[in-house]
Residue, then its C-alpha position, 0 to 999 in steps of 0.5 A: m500498500n503505497s503512500y496515497y492509499l487514502s486519496l485512492l480511496v477518498f476520490s475513487p467514486l470520481l471515476g464513476i462520476v466521469l464515466l457516468a458523464l460519458m454515458p447516454k442519459n437514457n441508459e436506465k440499466g447502464l446507469k444504475m449498474l455503474g452507480v452502484l458498481a462505482t461505490l465498491p473500490a471505496t469499500i474494497l479499500a476501506l475494508l483492506a485498510y481494516f483488516s490490514y489494521l487488524g493484521g498489525k499494520d501501523l495506521a501511520s503508515f497510511s498518512e500522506q502529507v503534500n504541500w499545498m498552501r502558504f499565506s505568507d513566509f515565516s520560514a524565519i520563524h518555523a518553516n509550517l507557520f500559516t502553511v496548510k498542507y493537503e494531508l489525510g490520515i485515520d486513527g482507529f475511530s476515523l478508520l471505523m467511519v470510513v468503513l462505516t461510511s463506504v459499505l452503507a454507501t454501496l448499499a444505498a446505491i442499491a437502494s437507490l434502483h428504487i429512483k424512477n428518473e433521471w438516474k445519471g444526475y442522481y448517480m453523479l450527485f450521490l457519488l460526490l457525496e461520497i467523496g465528501m463524506l469519506g474526506v471528512f473522516t480522513a482529513q488531518n486539518l481543519i482547513l481540509f475538513f471544512i472543504f469535505f464537510e462543504i463538499t457533503l451539502i451541495p449534493m444533498f441540497f440537490l438530491i433532497g430538492k430534486w427526487g424528494y417528495f411533496n415538500k422536497e424544496k422546503a426540506a431542501y432549503s432547511f437543510l441548506i440554510y441550517n447547516g450553513l449556519g453551522s458552517a459558518i460557525l465552524l469557519i470562525v472557529i477555524m479562522v480564529l485558531f489559524a490566526k492565533t496559532g499559525t496551523t490547522n493540522i489537527e494534532t498540532l493543535k491539540v498541543l498548542v491549544n493545552g499549552g504543550e510543546g511550543q507556543t501559539l502566536a498570540a495568547m489565548s484566553e481561558s474565555l476564548k477558549m471557552g467560546l471557542f468550544i461553544a461555537l464548536l458545540i452549536a455548529f456540530g450540535v446543528k449536524l447532530p442534531i441537539f434539542p432546539l437545533h432538529s427541525w430541519m432534520l425531521r424535514v429531510h428524513v420525510e421528504a428525501p429519497p430513502s435511499i438518500v435518508m440511509l446515508h444521512s441519518g447513517i453518516l451525515l448525522k454523525i459527523g457532528a458527533f465526530g466533530l464533537i470527539r474530534f475537535g471539540m474533546g480533543i482540542f478543548p478538553e478542560q472547556f468540554e469537561t466544564l460543560a460535561v453536565l450540560i452536554a449530559i443534559l442536553g442528551v437526556i433531553n434528546l433522548l426523551y423528547g425524541a422518544f416522547l414524540a416519536f411515540i404520538q407519530t402517525d407517519f413511520k418515516m416521522v417515527l424514524a425521524y424522532s427516533s434518531i434525535s433520541h438516539m443521538g441523545i446517547v451519544l451524547i450522554g456517553l460523551g457528557a460522561s467524559n470517562e472510558a465507558g461513555v466515550q467507548g459507547a457514544i462511539f458505538q452509538v454512532v456506528s451502531h445507529g448508522l446501521i440500524s437506521a440504514l436498515l429501517f430507512f431501507l425498508v421503508s424504501v421497499l414498503y414505500e415502492r410496493v404501496q405509495t404511503t408510509q402512514m401506520n394507518e394504511l400500513g396494517g397487516f404487511a406480515k401476510s403479504m410480506p412476511i420476509a420484509s417484516g420480518f427484518l422490520l421487526a430485527g431492525a426494531m428490536a436492534s434499536l431498542g437495545l436487544p441483547g445481542m444485537s449493536g444497540f444493546v452494546s452502545e446503550f449499555m456503555a453509554f449508560l454505564g459511563l452516565f451512571k458512574e458520574m451522574p446517576i440521577l441523571a443517568a436515572i432519568g435518561a433510562l426512562g428514554i430507553i423504555m419509551t423507545a421499546v413502547y414507541l417502535l414496538r407500537a410503530v411496527l406491530s401497526i405495520t406488520y399485524g395491524q388492521a389495514n385501511r385498504e387491500y394490500a393483495g399480490i405484493r412481492d416481499l423482497r426482490s433479489f437486488e433488495w436482499a443484499p442490504v437487509l442481509v448485510l446490515i442485519g449481520l453486521i448489527i448482529l456481529i457488533g452485537v455478539y462480538p463487539a471487539v471489531l470496533s472496540q479493538p480500534l478504539e482502544n488507545i483513541v479512548l484511553g487517550i480522551g477519557g479517564 
């Protein structure tokens, strides 16, 4: 593996974009096949990196660095001052996110076979979105991270606004405005750090901001550090989303095509958690510790708010949207605990929820493709006409409510274990959300599979041949993590030991 392995991984979908551009736009079968195949190189490269790591390869060997931008010549003081390099790298956490992103992108591309029109533009934007997501998790400086972060916004806007449902334009603009404001706040933080330290390299910033070897160009007061951390919390809080910055996400989950929601819920929301852990906890550990109680409280609010509102929804997509808000609360609960169990639980939840939400939204795409509705009062009795899909839907719900032996149990158990160590009363309140999760998910899934239908759905086909692969892969990974959590915990050992106590 050469030094440009990560660049090859991140930009491999570009080949698919070029080939798609050369194909005639009315070749439906060819465009769809190429759209799916173009996601495979990144998946193969990500899995090779993961198994190489398990075989003993040092992740530092994947790092690459090229001189890119120099804003002024301060070489007399330090050779790299105000220099931005193109630098990619991975640690255990980002390796897991790269694998999750590439696998979900391939499965979402298969789910996109349900798209009815303009496949050429759809798959080109889809692959551009994949490049942005992979870049976010491999960028080693804040400016490169920001550029990849922005790359994800543009294709998402068009994918929602062009291929979504009835209020798709409103959902697309809501997505763009909220995430654009979050990006603007993030950019201000990056510029202040760059001006004060002369670098945007993440590892260097961790040292400089916390008074390690070397010193910043200009003094950074404790109040400035706290202000920057709060700004980061808001910027990534929009993405996660943290209540009350969540309303845009509900519209996206309901109006975007389910194949895109698989990536939005499975990966894009997790950029918020990734940013809080990587930059909030990494660059501003003291400030994070100071506000840990607030973060845990926000997590409990998210958990309970999402759970209670999911219970009263009549649209299955809205149930899953509020469920995502609730489950992101578990990430905040784990981070707020600020200990090893809590942080590991938060990272487990990031990966686990990515898989579970992708599975549930894939099954939503299957249901909608058959009957053109997700209203639960019209979806009763599916266990008769689609027994296999109904069984997988129930399995996905069981994973989401934390059934032992599935990934949801491991993440919830560890996050709450961390919080019970530090804030037992808050953890006890939050545990009500776990009970509510079982109530709203079982209510929704049982009403769809065994409830009374308001119209006849005779003769509907169960899972088709191409629909088996995403379902089997996702349920297999969910059970694998639940039964053998070491597939996640092994890459995280050094990371978490470096973060928490």
